[in-house]
TORFI-226239 format. One line per field, with one value per residue (C-alpha): residue number from 1; x, y, z. Coordinates in nm, 4 decimals, padded with zeros to 6 digits, always signed. Layout:
<nodes>
k: [NUM,...]
xx: [X,...]
yy: [Y,...]
zz: [Z,...]
</nodes>
This chain:
<nodes>
k: [1,2,3,4,5,6,7,8,9,10,11,12,13,14,15,16,17,18,19,20,21,22,23,24,25,26,27,28,29,30,31,32,33,34,35,36,37,38,39,40,41,42,43,44,45,46,47,48,49,50,51,52,53,54,55,56,57,58,59,60,61,62,63,64,65,66,67,68,69,70,71,72,73,74,75,76,77,78,79,80,81,82,83,84,85,86,87,88,89,90,91,92,93,94,95,96,97,98,99,100,101,102,103,104,105,106,107,108,109,110,111,112,113,114,115,116,117,118,119,120,121,122,123,124,125,126,127,128,129,130,131,132,133,134,135,136,137,138,139,140,141,142,143,144,145,146,147,148,149,150,151,152,153,154,155,156,157,158,159,160,161,162,163,164,165,166,167,168,169,170,171,172,173,174,175,176,177,178,179,180,181,182,183,184,185,186,187,188,189,190,191,192,193,194,195,196,197,198,199,200,201,202,203,204,205,206,207,208,209,210,211,212,213,214,215,216,217,218,219,220,221,222,223,224,225,226,227,228,229,230,231,232,233,234,235,236,237,238,239,240,241,242,243,244,245,246,247,248,249,250,251,252,253,254,255,256,257,258,259,260,261,262,263,264,265,266,267]
xx: [+00.2184,+00.2999,+00.0741,-00.1207,+00.0705,+00.3952,+00.2651,+00.1510,+00.4614,+00.6628,+00.9317,+01.2680,+01.1172,+01.1468,+00.8822,+00.8465,+00.4979,+00.4382,+00.1611,+00.2429,+00.1214,-00.2254,-00.5330,-00.4834,-00.1078,-00.1668,-00.3805,-00.0978,+00.1605,-00.0379,-00.0993,+00.2691,+00.4062,+00.1553,+00.2858,+00.6450,+00.7820,+01.0020,+00.8569,+00.9743,+00.6929,+00.7321,+00.5228,+00.5487,+00.5630,+00.8503,+00.6466,+00.3653,+00.6113,+00.7716,+00.4375,+00.3090,+00.6340,+00.6070,+00.2483,+00.3562,+00.6404,+00.3764,+00.2562,+00.4184,+00.7432,+00.6899,+00.9913,+00.9222,+01.1300,+01.0190,+01.1150,+00.9998,+00.9859,+00.8098,+00.6932,+00.6654,+01.0452,+01.2403,+01.5674,+01.3963,+01.2400,+01.5795,+01.7354,+01.4529,+01.4923,+01.8628,+01.7896,+01.5335,+01.7858,+02.0415,+01.8099,+01.6310,+01.9188,+01.7141,+01.3544,+01.1338,+00.7941,+00.6826,+00.3285,+00.2409,-00.0482,+00.0401,-00.2267,-00.2781,-00.6472,-00.6257,-00.8746,-01.1764,-00.9852,-00.6843,-00.7131,-00.7639,-00.8209,-01.1969,-01.4923,-01.6067,-01.3703,-01.2784,-01.1523,-00.9285,-00.5686,-00.2714,-00.0688,-00.3038,-00.3073,+00.0736,+00.0935,-00.1533,+00.0365,+00.3697,+00.2435,+00.0010,+00.1799,+00.5324,+00.6542,+00.5330,+00.7410,+01.0503,+01.0375,+00.9876,+01.2712,+01.5005,+01.4189,+01.3881,+01.7252,+01.6602,+01.3005,+01.4216,+01.7149,+01.5271,+01.2880,+00.9936,+00.9623,+00.6186,+00.4951,+00.1412,-00.0083,-00.3166,-00.5435,-00.9165,-01.2464,-01.2183,-00.9344,-01.1841,-01.5114,-01.6158,-01.7324,-02.1044,-02.1310,-02.4868,-02.3726,-02.1777,-02.4778,-02.5612,-02.2196,-01.8899,-01.7264,-01.6223,-01.3668,-01.1142,-01.0227,-00.6600,-00.7433,-00.9127,-00.6711,-00.3689,-00.5201,-00.6009,-00.2404,-00.1264,-00.3244,-00.1487,+00.1914,+00.1395,+00.0674,+00.3779,+00.6010,+00.4560,+00.5638,+00.9195,+01.0065,+00.8847,+00.9682,+01.1604,+00.9065,+00.5280,+00.3320,-00.0359,-00.2980,-00.5545,-00.8463,-01.0542,-01.3996,-01.5147,-01.3794,-01.6000,-01.4351,-01.7134,-01.8579,-02.1933,-02.4902,-02.6559,-02.3366,-02.3071,-02.6699,-02.6337,-02.3088,-02.4496,-02.7603,-02.5352,-02.3286,-02.4444,-02.2953,-02.4838,-02.1998,-01.8862,-01.5519,-01.3270,-00.9490,-00.9455,-01.1264,-00.7981,-00.5642,-00.6316,-00.5697,-00.2359,-00.1208,-00.2347,-00.0485,+00.2642,+00.3125,+00.3608,-00.0152,-00.0190,+00.3066,+00.1389,-00.0454,+00.0917,-00.0451,-00.3844,-00.6182,-00.7913,-01.1019,-01.2197,-01.5346,-01.8309,-01.9532,-01.9696,-01.8317,-02.0764,-02.3527]
yy: [+02.2216,+02.0579,+02.1156,+01.8228,+01.8626,+01.8046,+01.5037,+01.3254,+01.4110,+01.1004,+01.2760,+01.1096,+00.7855,+00.4486,+00.1772,-00.1875,-00.2978,-00.6705,-00.7676,-00.4325,-00.5333,-00.6204,-00.4045,-00.3233,-00.2986,-00.0323,+00.1669,+00.1490,+00.2435,+00.5415,+00.6658,+00.6555,+00.7870,+01.0732,+01.1633,+01.1664,+00.8218,+00.6033,+00.2549,-00.0972,-00.2975,-00.6576,-00.9247,-01.2700,-01.1894,-00.9767,-00.8257,-00.7257,-00.5616,-00.3642,-00.2562,-00.1401,+00.0442,+00.2259,+00.3184,+00.4646,+00.6497,+00.8212,+01.0021,+01.3433,+01.2888,+00.9122,+00.6943,+00.3208,+00.0134,-00.3459,-00.6199,-00.9655,-01.2310,-01.5585,-01.5187,-01.8953,-01.9151,-01.8204,-01.7569,-01.5270,-01.3289,-01.2737,-01.1817,-00.9407,-00.7644,-00.7178,-00.5907,-00.3444,-00.2041,-00.1735,-00.0194,+00.2206,+00.2975,+00.1826,+00.0997,+00.3108,+00.1566,-00.2008,-00.2627,-00.6305,-00.6518,-00.9892,-01.2454,-01.6029,-01.6200,-01.9256,-02.0040,-02.2273,-02.4593,-02.4947,-02.8511,-02.8641,-02.4922,-02.4458,-02.6774,-02.8973,-02.8986,-03.2619,-03.1694,-02.8781,-02.9974,-02.9395,-02.8415,-02.5512,-02.4623,-02.4485,-02.2279,-01.9806,-01.9663,-01.9109,-01.6224,-01.4573,-01.5002,-01.6432,-01.3969,-01.1054,-01.2354,-01.2927,-00.9574,-00.7633,-00.9577,-00.8896,-00.5181,-00.4438,-00.2705,-00.0363,+00.0274,+00.1380,+00.3525,+00.6865,+00.6012,+00.6532,+00.3126,+00.1802,-00.1692,-00.2182,-00.5639,-00.6039,-00.8535,-00.9094,-00.9072,-01.2862,-01.2617,-01.1115,-01.2937,-01.6136,-01.5804,-01.5703,-01.8810,-01.7950,-01.5070,-01.7518,-01.9748,-02.0029,-01.8692,-02.0315,-01.8350,-01.9789,-01.9323,-02.1508,-02.2198,-02.1291,-01.7788,-01.6576,-01.8475,-01.6898,-01.3425,-01.3911,-01.4988,-01.1828,-00.9729,-01.1361,-01.1166,-00.7414,-00.7097,-00.9118,-00.7113,-00.3835,-00.4819,-00.5849,-00.3242,-00.0230,+00.2575,+00.2798,+00.0956,+00.1017,-00.2019,-00.1875,-00.3669,-00.2648,-00.5087,-00.4473,-00.5838,-00.7160,-00.5237,-00.5054,-00.6656,-00.7909,-01.0500,-01.2058,-00.9766,-01.2064,-01.2090,-00.8294,-00.7817,-01.0105,-00.8477,-00.4964,-00.5950,-00.6995,-00.3796,-00.0598,+00.1590,-00.0547,-00.1140,-00.3151,-00.1451,+00.0048,+00.0039,+00.3828,+00.3460,+00.2091,+00.4864,+00.7064,+00.4173,+00.3402,+00.7014,+00.7458,+00.4406,+00.4890,+00.8543,+01.0656,+01.1184,+00.7999,+00.8529,+00.7544,+00.4516,+00.0979,-00.2534,-00.1496,-00.2922,-00.0349,-00.2044,-00.0587,-00.2587,-00.0234,-00.1583,-00.5265,-00.6464,-00.4371,-00.6962]
zz: [-07.1752,-07.5096,-07.8065,-07.9506,-08.2759,-08.0864,-07.8949,-08.2113,-08.4136,-08.5075,-08.7109,-08.6561,-08.5274,-08.6960,-08.6970,-08.7961,-08.8975,-08.9314,-09.1681,-09.3226,-09.6679,-09.5374,-09.4934,-09.1248,-09.1760,-09.4390,-09.1954,-08.9418,-09.2026,-09.3251,-08.9716,-08.8828,-09.2121,-09.2130,-08.8657,-08.9897,-08.9032,-09.1215,-09.1647,-09.2470,-09.4069,-09.2895,-09.4597,-09.6119,-09.9838,-10.1109,-10.3955,-10.1611,-09.9209,-10.2023,-10.3461,-10.0070,-09.9278,-10.2601,-10.1762,-09.8418,-10.0110,-10.2227,-09.9118,-09.8751,-09.6866,-09.6833,-09.6018,-09.6133,-09.6935,-09.7635,-09.5182,-09.6372,-09.3647,-09.2888,-08.9300,-08.8893,-08.9168,-08.6022,-08.7870,-09.0377,-08.7538,-08.5922,-08.9275,-09.0111,-08.6779,-08.7501,-09.1019,-08.9683,-08.7238,-09.0030,-09.2628,-09.0297,-08.7961,-08.4984,-08.4115,-08.1846,-08.2629,-08.3306,-08.4526,-08.4832,-08.7307,-08.8800,-08.8139,-08.9200,-08.9995,-09.2225,-09.4962,-09.5175,-09.7521,-09.5199,-09.3933,-09.0189,-08.9708,-08.9348,-08.9021,-08.6154,-08.3179,-08.3813,-08.7297,-08.6268,-08.6495,-08.4228,-08.7321,-08.8071,-08.4372,-08.4286,-08.7386,-08.5906,-08.2632,-08.4390,-08.6514,-08.4108,-08.0797,-08.0922,-08.3549,-08.1411,-07.8515,-08.0665,-08.2442,-07.9231,-07.7621,-08.0593,-08.0767,-07.7042,-07.6667,-07.9565,-07.8519,-07.5105,-07.6212,-07.6050,-07.3229,-07.5598,-07.7245,-07.8100,-07.8961,-08.0247,-08.0761,-08.2930,-08.1230,-08.1797,-07.9985,-08.0290,-07.7793,-07.5334,-07.5963,-07.7695,-08.1300,-08.1985,-08.4134,-08.5190,-08.7399,-08.9584,-09.0347,-09.4036,-09.5119,-09.6032,-09.3240,-08.9899,-08.7157,-08.5387,-08.1777,-08.2463,-08.3640,-08.0467,-07.8233,-07.9924,-07.9646,-07.5961,-07.5473,-07.7243,-07.4762,-07.1823,-07.3515,-07.3832,-07.0121,-06.9256,-07.1588,-07.0317,-06.6816,-06.7702,-07.0349,-06.8352,-06.8057,-07.1337,-07.3510,-07.3426,-07.4643,-07.5556,-07.7630,-08.0221,-08.0498,-08.3625,-08.4123,-08.7473,-09.0464,-09.3544,-09.6566,-09.8776,-09.6412,-09.7356,-09.6810,-09.4277,-09.2197,-09.2283,-09.1314,-08.8296,-08.7260,-08.7545,-08.5575,-08.2692,-08.2765,-08.1017,-08.3776,-08.6327,-08.8766,-08.9272,-08.8914,-09.1562,-09.1594,-09.1251,-08.7913,-08.6551,-08.7688,-08.4676,-08.2296,-08.3923,-08.3855,-08.0257,-07.8953,-08.1075,-08.0149,-07.7043,-07.6936,-07.4843,-07.2954,-06.9647,-07.1044,-07.0927,-07.0558,-07.1928,-07.4555,-07.6755,-07.8147,-08.1469,-08.2160,-08.2440,-07.9121,-08.0168,-07.6826,-07.4782,-07.5130]
</nodes>
């Protein structure tokens, strides 16, 4: 029987992490680099990609390269997949962390349903869902070359349950129909891909709950009250999930959704 240290070892494997310059993307990058993988940090801004790759290279044995890409652009997605294959020599793991969450000042993104625009909806779908399909499609041959390929989509509890609108009251925060819809679509895309890419590639989902990033106190208090573990999540809470699904620790797991939410969706 293999040792745990062998099962979680990612030495010699190459990974692409979309949204790699973001908070959750960094958690994914650290988890994989610490386990020995080489990583391409894919994100919108070139400077952010470079800075994050340098940060990962500061980890002992770290090997990361920047891969700037606008995930709303189909041609850039295809080109980035080709560049990743060239720079890394192949891709064994794809972690799709990129997520269009919009901002409260983005016209048509949040607010009353009647004010949410189709333009904002389309942007969210392109970044959150369509790019996951295109990248997996573009990298499928390489992912399956060793029979141990792994794809991990980062979804959200909002892809599983409706948001609790009451926790946003009295804050400038809100949520949009397109966000939850795109994440729910990502969950189903993972199940479809798991069925067609097996047995060479496994496809799974990580669905985080709310991550604490300086939200208003009244929001945090309401969120924590509705969570059995009585706190919001931290990025480091996701590192184990990423390592588990990317490595041979989960070699018999595919088409599953690992919910990391402190119990938020229990109630």
